[in-house]
N, C-alpha and C positions, 0 to 999 in steps of 0.2 A: 123209456117213458114214465113205465111205473114209477120209478127214484123222484122221478121231475113230480108225478100227481100224488108223492107223498110228502115231499118237499112243502109245493104250493099249499097241501091240507094243514102241514104243521102251521105253519106259516098264518093261516088263516086261524086256525084254535090259538094261537098266539096273539094275535092281533085283537082278536075277542076277549083272551083273558083279559089282556092291559088295559082294552077298551071297558070291560066294565067295571075294573077295579077302580078304576080313575072316575068313569060318569057315573056310574052306581051306588060303588060299597061307598067309598073315602066318604064323597058327601053325607050318607048316613050317619056316616061317626063325628064328623064335624064339618061345616057348611067352609066352603072354602074364602069366605070372607072373614070369619074369625080366625082360618089360619094365616091370610095376609096380616090379617092385624099382628096376631103373633113376631109373624116373620119381620115386621116394622121393627120391632122393637131392639130386633138385636144393633149391637153396636160399632162405632166405628173398632173399638180394640178387641171384640167377638169376631169381629169379622174377618181382622187382620189375623186373629188367632187361628182360627178354621182356615184361611188360604196358604196360613204356612204350613199346618198340616197337611192338608190335601198334598199339596205341592212334595213334601215328603212322601208318603204316598206314591207318587209317581216315582218317583228318584228311588225307594226301597223294593219299587217291583223288579229291580236287576238284580238285586244279590243273591236269591239262590243260582240263578242262570250263568252270573260271572263264576260262582263256585264251579260249576260245572265244565263252563264253558271260556275257562279265562281267556282265551283268542280271541274274545268278544269285545271288542272297546267298550268302555263303559259308556257311549252315548246310543251306540249300536243297541244294545243292552236292553236300555229302558227302551229306547225307540221300538223294537220288538215284541218289549212287553205291551204296551202302548196299540201298538198297530195291531197285534192279532186280537187282542182285550177287545177293540172297537170292532172288529170282523165276528169278531163272536157276540158283540151285540146285539148283529144284525141277521144272525145265521143261526133259525133253530136248528136242534141236531141234539145239543146236550156235549160233553165228555170227546165221543168220539170226533164230532166235527174240531172242537176246540182244538183237540191235539193234531189235526191232520192241518189244520192250519196252522198251531205252532211250526210244526215239523217243513212246512212248507215255504213260511219265510225265513226258517232259519236256513232252508239248502237257498233262497236267495240272496243272505249272506255271506256266503262261501262257505257256511259249516260242512261236514262232510256226513252223509246218509248216516253212515252208522252212529258218528259220535252225536248227531243233532237227533236222531230215534233215542240213543241212551240215556240224553240230556231231557226230553220231553215225559221218558216214561217216568225217572226218577223224581223229575220235578210234580209231576201231578201223582205218585204216590205219598210222597212227602206233605203234599198237598192235603192228598183225601184224608190221612189219618189225621193230621189235626183235625181238621175241621170234625170231623169224627171225637176227636177228645175234647174238642173246647167245651163240650155240652158237660161235659164230666167237669173240669175244674169249674166250670160256674155254679153247677150243684154242690160241690164241695164250700165253696166261698157264700153261698147263698145258705147252707144249713146252719149255719152260726147263728142265724141274725134273722130266720124266717124257713115260713112252711110253703112245701111246694103240693099244686095237685098232681093229683092222680095221674091225671093226663101228660101233665110234662114230667113225672118222675119216668112215667112207662118210657117216654120217649128219649129221654137221657140213657136211661139205663139199654136200649137199644143200640142210642148213639155209643157209647162205651164199647157194647160187643162189636160194632159193626168195625171200631176204631185196633182193637185185641186181633179180630179176624184180619184187616187192613194192614197190620203190621206185618202180623205173622205168614203171609202171604206175600211180603215183601223181602223179608227176609229168607223164605223158602225161596222164591226166584234167583237171589244172589247167590244163595249156596248148588241150589239144585239144578242137573243144567234142563231137565225136563220139565221143570216148572219156568225154566226162563226162556224154552220154547212156545211154550203157550201163550208169555207176557210177548213175546217176539212177534208170533203170530198177530193178538192183537193189535200192536204196535204199528206194521206192517200195514196192516187190512187200514188203521186210522189213517197212517201214513200216504195209501193210496186215493183213499176218500178225499183228504185236503188237496191232493195233486190236482185234482178232477174240479174240486172248488176252483180251486185258483188256476183252473186251465192250463197246467203244467204235466208233463210225460209222468208217469206214476213211477216210485223209486226203481232201481236196478238191481237194489241189494235183497237176499235175500235171507231170512232168518238165521243161516248158518254163519252168513257176515254177520248178523248183529252178535250173535251169539260168542264169534273168536273177540267182534271189541269189548264184549261183556266183560273176557277173561280177560281184557289188557285194561280195561278200567275198573275191575273189582278193586285192585291195590287203590287205585286213584279215589276211591270211593272208602276205605277204610280212612284215609287220613281226611279227608273233607266231609266226612257227614257229619261231625258238628257243627262246621261253618255255615252245611246245606242245612242243617236243624236252626240254627241260629237267625238267617238269612230268612227260612220261611217264616219263621215268628216274628220276625222283625214288621216282614213288610206285611204279615194279616194284622197284626197289632194295633198299628197306625189306624186301620179301618175303625177296630172299636175303639181308639180315641176321639177319632173324628165324630162319631156316632155319640159317644158321650158329652163329649164338647156341644154339639147341635143342640143334646135337651138342654144343657145348663143358659146357653147362649138363647135361649125363648124362655128362658126362666123357670125352666123344672129344677125346683133344688134338690138336693141331696136327701132333703126328710121325706119327702116324696117317691124319689128311687134311687134307692143306694146302689154306690160302682157293682154290687154284688150283683143286682139283679138286670144292669142295663147290663153288665158281660154277658150275662144267661140270654138274656135278650137278642144279644149279636150273634152269640154261640149257637142258639138256634134259628137264626137268620140265614147263616151262613149254610146251614145242614138244609132250608128250604131250597136257596140259592143252588145248590149241587143238583135238584131236581128239573129235569131238562124238561119246562113247563112252556118257561118261552124265554126266549134272547137275557143273557144277564142277569136271571129273575126280576125283570121289570113288571112289575105290580104283585105280581105274590111275595116278594121278598118284604115290599114298603106294605103288605097286610098284613105276613104274618108278624113284622116288626112290631107294626101300630096295635093288634090285638095283643102279645106278649105286654110289652110297655104298659097299654092301658090296663090291662088285669093284673097286675104286681103295683097299679095305685095313679100309675099319668092321666093327668088331667086329658079328657082327649083332644081338643083345639091344641094346645101344648104341643101333645104325643105328634099329631098329625103333621105339624108345623116342623117340630124337629125332623122325624123321616124323611118328609120330601126334599130338608134343608139336608141331608146326610147323604141320601139316594143323590140329590140333584149333585153335589160336591163329590162324589166319586162316581159316576159313570161320567157328567160333561168335561171334567179335566182331560181324562182317557179319549174322548172322541175327540177334542182339539187336539191332544199329543200325536194322538193315532193318525189324522187327519194329515198335522205336519210331518208326521215322520215319513210317511209315503209319500209327500211332497215331495220332502229332501231328499229321498232314495230316486223319486224320476230326474231330478236335477243332477243329482250326485250319478246318475246312469247305474244305479245297481241291479246286476242281471243273476240269472240264476245259474251261477259257474259250473253248476252240472246238473244231470237231469233231477228236478225234484221229484 
C-alpha cells in the first residue's frame, strides 16, 4: 500500500510538472501562435530529412543490445527497445524502474535471467558514462568559438567528474568480485521491481548466479566492448542530429546557433533527462533545452518550435513503435519462457 501511495504521488508530481511546463512556462517564452507559424514554414524536403533521421534513431536503438545479446533477432531487438522506452514514458521512478522493465521484457523474449541482467547492467553503464561525457565534449568544441557562463561550466565540470567516477566504478565492478556483488544486488532489486510492474513472478536467480555469468561473459565483453561503445554512440548521436536538423528546418542559421552550441545544449539536455523528475523527462527536458538554446542566442519562437518538433520526433515514433511491438507480440503469442 505504501509503495502504491508513493507511485501515485510521483505520478501526480510528474503530471503537475508537465502541465506547468506546457501551460504556463512555455507560453511565457513564446506564444503557441508564433510557434505554430514557425512550424508551418518547414518544407517538404526538411520534413523528409527529419523523418529519415527519426527512423534511423529508432533502428539504431537495437545496436547495443544486439552486441551483447546476439541471440536476439534484429526485429525483436528493435521492438524491445521501443517497447521498454514506451513503458518508461508512462511509468515514473527513474533508472531503477527502467532497468526492471527492460529486464522483464527480455525475459518475455526468452532471454535467460542471467544474460538479461548482465546486458541490462552493461548497456545502462555505457549509456550513463556517455551521458556524463557529452557535456565535456561540448565544452571542448565551444571553447574554440565562444565563452561559457559560470553556471554551465560548473555543471559540465560536475558532469565530467561523474563520468570519470562512473567509468571507474564500471571497470572496478568488472574486475572485482566484491564490487560486482553490489552491482548484481542492485540489478536483482531492479529486476524484482520490473517483474512486479509487469505482473510476473520475481526472478529466481540470485547474486551468486549472476556472478557466475559475469565470470563467463567478461571474455565476451573484452571482445565486444568497442562494438558496444560504437553502437551506443551511434544510437545517441542520431538524436543530436535530429535536434540540430529541427533547428535548421525552422530557420535557425549556423550564425545564430553554431554546431558546438547545439551539441552542448543537447548534451546538457540528456543530463537533465537522466533525472527522475518526469517519465521520459517530458516537460523538464524541453524547458532545459529551450533555456540553453535561447541563452546561446537563438530566437524564442524559433527555438521553442524546434525543440517541440525534436521532442515530438523522439517520443511519438517510439510510442507508435512500442504499441505496434506489443500488438505483434500478442499476435505471435510471445510468452515468458521462464519466470521473469
